[in-house]
N, C-alpha and C positions, 0 to 999 in steps of 0.2 A: 657657545651654548647660552641661551637666554638665562638671565639671573634667576627667574622663578623656577626653573627646572633643575637647578643644582641640588645635590644632597647637602643637608645641613646638620652639623653637630653643634648644639647649643649648650655651653657650659654655664650652669647657674649656681652662683653662691647664694647665701641666704639674704633675707630682706633687711637685716640689721646693717649690713655693709661694714662690719668691723674688719680690721686688717687681716685677720685669719681667713675670713670669707673671701675678701677681694684677692688676696695673693694666691690662695689655694685654687680658686676658680681660674685665675689668669694663667698660672703655671700649668694646670691641667689642660687649658685651652692650647697653650703652646705645644705641650707634649702630644696632644691629640692631633694637632695640625701636621705633625711629622708624618702621620699616616695618610694624609689626604691624597687622593688620586685626582686625575683630571675631572673637573666638574663638581668636586666636593669642596666645601668650605667649613671652617670652624669659627664660631663667634662666642664671645664671653659676655654674659649679661650682668651688669651691675644694677641691683634692684632699687635704684633711685634716679630721679631726673638729673640730667646733666647739670642743671643749676645747683644741685646739692653736692656736686663734686668738691666744692670749696669747703665742705664740712669735714673733709677727710684729709687734712694737711699732712698727716704722717704717711699715708699711702702715697700721696703725690710726691712727697720728698723721697720716699724709698724707690718708687718707680723711676724718678728722675736720676737719682744717684746710681741706680743700676743700669741706666741707659735703655730702659724699656720704651719701645715706640708705641705700644698700645693700639696698634692698627686693628686688632681683632675685638676691641672693646665696643660694646653697645650700652647705652643707658636706657632706663625704663621707658622714657618718653620717645625713644627711637625704635621700640620693639615692633610697632605696627609696620615698619618698613620691610619686615621679613616675610609678611604674609604667612604666618605659622600654620594657620588652620588649613590653608591650601597645601602646604608642605606635608602636613599630617595626612590629609586625604590621599595624597599621592604616595604615601608611605616613604617619604624622603626626609623625615625628621627624627633625629635622636637627641635626647636631652640627658646630660650628665649633671648630677647634683653634687656639689661639695659643701661641707659644713652644715648640712641639714639633710633630713631623710624623708620629709613629706613636702610635696611640691608647693611652692609659694603661689599666692593667689593668681598672679599674672599668667602662670603656666599650668594651673591645676586641671583645667578642662581638656588639655591636650592629651593627657594620658600617654606620653611618649617617652617616659624615662627608661633608659637602658642600663644606667650605671649610677651607683651611689658611693661616695667617699665621705665618711662622716665620723664624728666622735661624740655625738649626742645620743641621749636615750631615744629609742625607737618609739615614734608616736603611733603609727599604724604599720604593722608588718608589711613590708613591700612584697610585690608579686615575686614568685619564685623565678620568673624569667629575667629578673633584674640582677645584674652583677653587683654584689655589695661588698664593700670594704668598710666595716664599721667596728671601731675599737676605741676604748676609753682612754685615748691619749690626751695630753694637755692641749695639743694643737692639731687641727686638721691638716695643717701643712706638713706635719710629720708623716702622715699617711701618703700624701702626695710626694714627699721626698723619697719615700720607699719605692714608688713607681719610677721616679726620676733615676734612682740608683739602678734599678732593674734595666732601664734603657741603656745606661752607661755601661753596664756589664755585658749586655747581650747584643746591643745594636749601637755601639759607640760611634759608628761611622755616620749615623743619621743625625747627629747633633754636633755642630761645630764648637770650637773651643770658646768663642766669645759668648755664644748662647748658653753653653754649659756654665760659664762663670756668672752670667746674668741671673740664671735661674737659681744657682747655688746661693748667691747673695740675697735674693728675694726670700728664699726659704729660711736661710740661716737667721736673719734678723727678725723675721716674723715669729719663728718658733721661740726665739729668746724673749721677745715682747710678751708672748702668750704664756710662757711657762716659768720665767725667772722668779715670779712671786709665789709659785706653788711649792708645796713641801711634799717630800716623799711620804708615802703612806696615807695621803689624803684621798680625795674623791677620784683622783686620776692615777693611772698607771704611767709613770713618767719614764720608765726604762727605755721605751722606744724613742721618746723625745730626746733623751740624752744621747742615745746611740746615733740618731740622725744628726744632731748638732756636731758630734765628734767627726763624722764623715764629711759634713758640709764645711767644717772649719778648714779642711785641707784643700778646698776648692775655691774659697772666696778670694776676692781681690781687694775688698774694702776693709780698712782697718777696723777691728772689732769695737774700737772706741766710738765709732759712728753710732752705736746703740744708744749712747747717752743723748746725742743730738736728736735721735728718733723719738726717744721718750719725752724730751722737752717739747717737741713738736706735737706729739700726741696729746699732751696735757696743756697745750696753748689754746685757751678759750677766750682770749682777750677781746676778740671781735664778735663773739657769739651773742645772739639775742636769745631770749627764753625759748622761742620756737626752734632755734637751732639746736639747743640742748635736747629738746624733746625729739626732734627728727633724726638726729645723727645716728643713733643706735636704738632703733625702735622695732619691736615685733608685736604682733597681735595674735590672739586666739579667740575661740568661741566655744563655750560649753553650754549646751542646751540653749536657753534664751539669754545668756549672759555673754556679752562681748567685752573683752578686756585687752589692754595693751601694756607692755612693759618698756619703758625707756631707761636705758643704762647711761648714767652720767658720772663723770669723774669730778665731782664737786660735793662737798658736804652739805647736809641739810641746812646747817647754820649759814654757810656762805650763799647757798642758793636762795633761801628765803629772804636774806638781807639784801641781796644784790639783784636778783632776777625775778622773783616770784610775782606774778600778776594773775589773780584768780580768773579774771575775765578771759585772759588768753589761754589759760588751762582749759576753761570751758569751751572756748572756740576750737582748740586743738581736738578735744574729745568729740565735739560735734562733727568736725571734719572727718575724723577717723571712724565715726559711728560706733563709739565704745561706751560702755556703761561705767567701767572702772579703769582708771589709769594708775598703774604702779610706777613709781620712779625708784630705780635701784641706784643708790649713791655709793660710789666706791672711791677710796683713796688707798694707794699702795705704798705711800711713803709718808712718814718714817716707818709706820707699820700698816699692815692691811686692815682696813676698816670698811664696813658696809652698813648702810642705813636704808630705810624704806619709807617713802612717802606714798600715801594712798588717797586718791581723789575719786569721789563718786559723782556721777552726773545727777542732775535734778530728777531725771526720769529713771534712775537706776532702781532695780528691784529692791525690796527691803533687805538691808545689809547689816542690821544690828547684830544678828547672830554670828555673822562672819567676822565682824570686828571683835566680838567677845572671844571667839575662838583664836583670833590672831593675838589678842592681848594675853591669853592664857597659854599660848603655844610655847614650846621649848626652844624656838628659834628666834623669837622677837620679844623685845621689851618696849613698851610705849614710852615715847618721849613727851613729857607734859610741859616742858619749859620753852617750847618754840612759840614765839610771839606772833602767831598768825591766827586771824579770826576766820571762822567758817564752820558750819555744822557738818559738812561732808568731807572734812580733811583730817587725816591722821598721820602721825609720824612715829617711826619705830627705829630702834637700834637693832642690828642683827647680831645675835649672840654667837653665831658660828660664821665668822667672816670668810672662812675658806670656801663656803658654798656659793657658787656662782649662779647666774640666772638659769642655767640649764638644769640646776637642781632645785632652785627655789620655785620656779614656775610650776612644776608638777605638785609641789607642796601646797602652793596657794590654791591651785585648782582643787586639790583634795579637800581643803577647808571649805570651798564652795559646795562641793558634793556633800560634805558632812552636814552643812547647814540644811540642805534639802532633806537629808535622812532624819 
């Protein structure tokens, strides 16, 4: 059967490409491929060019250690090879989203989503025809693990032992990375995460101490340029006429401004992404969890004075005035509630923008 006539299921993680997104989409892709009939195929989309795969050393290490072959993976710059618009017209395209619930830009016009597995706040209520598994777990991989357990319980013959162990390893270490720093009673309901880890622990083949090596690799930025920091974990939004993006980085404002910050490259990145405001969410998890916020405005940004005033007076941020960086459009803040991650802070920042207009 010609390639273009096959039915396709495309598994899409989110555009930030963090470990939870990459592993949840890959494991869902493997699980979905178990149901493929003749003429059907499943592919997993990583939302960054192949050249940026180097920015995800912890994912590369985990996949390698688990023996994953990654044959079903596609990178963003390879997406055109699938001729998705033709597949949609022929009604032969299904898209499954993990770790987000509103289609990323590359897939938005296709309107072919059939399933969502996510742990984020709903942006726009999905169509009733879409199967949704949305729950406030610490890790999206926990929800994927529950689907994995269901297959093991009801269709164990469809998955071999080596594949079972591979997927268990991938899920186990990712959930740990995503949730070990979270506390009970916080913004997440961790009961399902803990339950999944307990079940996965019985299936894994890799010594749990590997987690330490994975954490070291995740925090290894020794070869990163400033652009690498901005690109690795970046997401963008638009509210009315304001376009803004958030880059999550694992380095303090002090270290970043002393070792990496170049204003002209910040401006170049913002122009390339066509955004008015760039937020950098700085986080460090050891020895204690700490978060900070850098705010950069483009020269053409809409008047932002009221927004900054609201941010300075907010209950979540305190302005840092001792950062030795010159610039009229640059602001630095410490986050007073470090437990709140990007998925909680982003709606808060947008609400401040809306308040400015009101």
